[in-house]
C-alpha positions in Angstrom: 67.1 186.4 -84.1 64.9 183.3 -83.8 61.3 182.7 -82.7 60.5 183.6 -79.1 56.9 182.5 -79.0 54.5 180.6 -81.3 50.9 179.5 -81.2 47.9 178.8 -83.4 45.6 180.8 -81.0 45.2 184.5 -82.0 43.9 185.6 -78.5 47.0 184.2 -76.9 49.3 185.6 -79.6 47.9 189.1 -79.4 48.2 189.3 -75.6 51.9 188.5 -75.9 52.7 191.4 -78.3 54.4 194.7 -77.6 55.0 197.8 -79.8 58.2 197.1 -81.8 57.7 193.3 -82.1 58.4 191.6 -85.4 55.7 189.0 -86.1 55.5 186.1 -88.5 52.7 183.9 -90.0 53.1 180.3 -91.2 49.9 180.1 -93.3 50.2 176.3 -93.8 51.6 175.4 -90.4 54.5 173.6 -92.2 57.3 175.2 -90.3 58.1 177.7 -93.0 57.3 181.4 -92.1 55.4 182.9 -95.0 54.9 186.5 -94.0 56.4 189.0 -91.6 55.1 192.2 -90.1 56.1 194.8 -87.5 53.8 195.9 -84.6 53.6 199.7 -84.5 50.9 200.2 -81.9 48.9 198.2 -79.3 45.2 199.0 -78.8 42.6 197.9 -76.2 41.0 194.5 -75.8 38.2 193.6 -78.2 35.3 191.2 -78.3 34.4 190.4 -81.9 33.0 187.6 -83.9 36.6 186.4 -84.4 37.1 186.1 -80.6 38.5 188.2 -77.8 41.9 189.6 -78.6 44.1 192.7 -78.1 44.0 195.0 -81.2 47.4 195.8 -82.7 48.6 197.7 -85.8 50.9 196.0 -88.3 53.2 197.5 -90.8 53.9 195.2 -93.7 55.0 195.2 -97.3 51.7 194.5 -98.9 48.7 196.5 -100.1 47.4 196.7 -96.5 50.7 198.2 -95.5 49.8 199.8 -92.1 46.5 198.6 -90.6 44.9 197.6 -87.3 44.0 193.9 -87.0 40.3 194.9 -86.7 40.5 196.5 -90.2 38.9 194.6 -93.0 42.1 195.0 -95.0 44.2 193.1 -92.4 43.9 189.3 -92.0 46.2 188.5 -89.1 43.3 187.4 -86.8 42.4 184.6 -89.2 45.8 182.9 -89.6 45.2 180.4 -86.8 41.6 179.7 -87.7 42.7 178.9 -91.3 45.2 176.2 -90.0 48.2 178.4 -89.7 50.6 179.4 -86.9 51.7 182.8 -85.4 55.1 183.7 -84.1 56.7 186.6 -82.3 60.4 187.0 -83.1 62.6 186.8 -80.0 63.0 190.2 -78.2 
């Protein structure tokens, strides 16, 4: 399948997502994708302390299985700020 888009900027990443996208996180920015998720819904734009971004809901195999990025249980918006990288799997 391969990577179609990657960045360290969550605002840019979130604006490039569509419902049905597989997404990945490289927490250490070492070229190894550490976590995967599946975008199930796209919400409206937000302005939060973590920046301006489009809200999206992620299904993943963890305790925060199906949550919006704005949820306290979801941490996708902090991957880039913590030194990691985002990716969208090629459509």
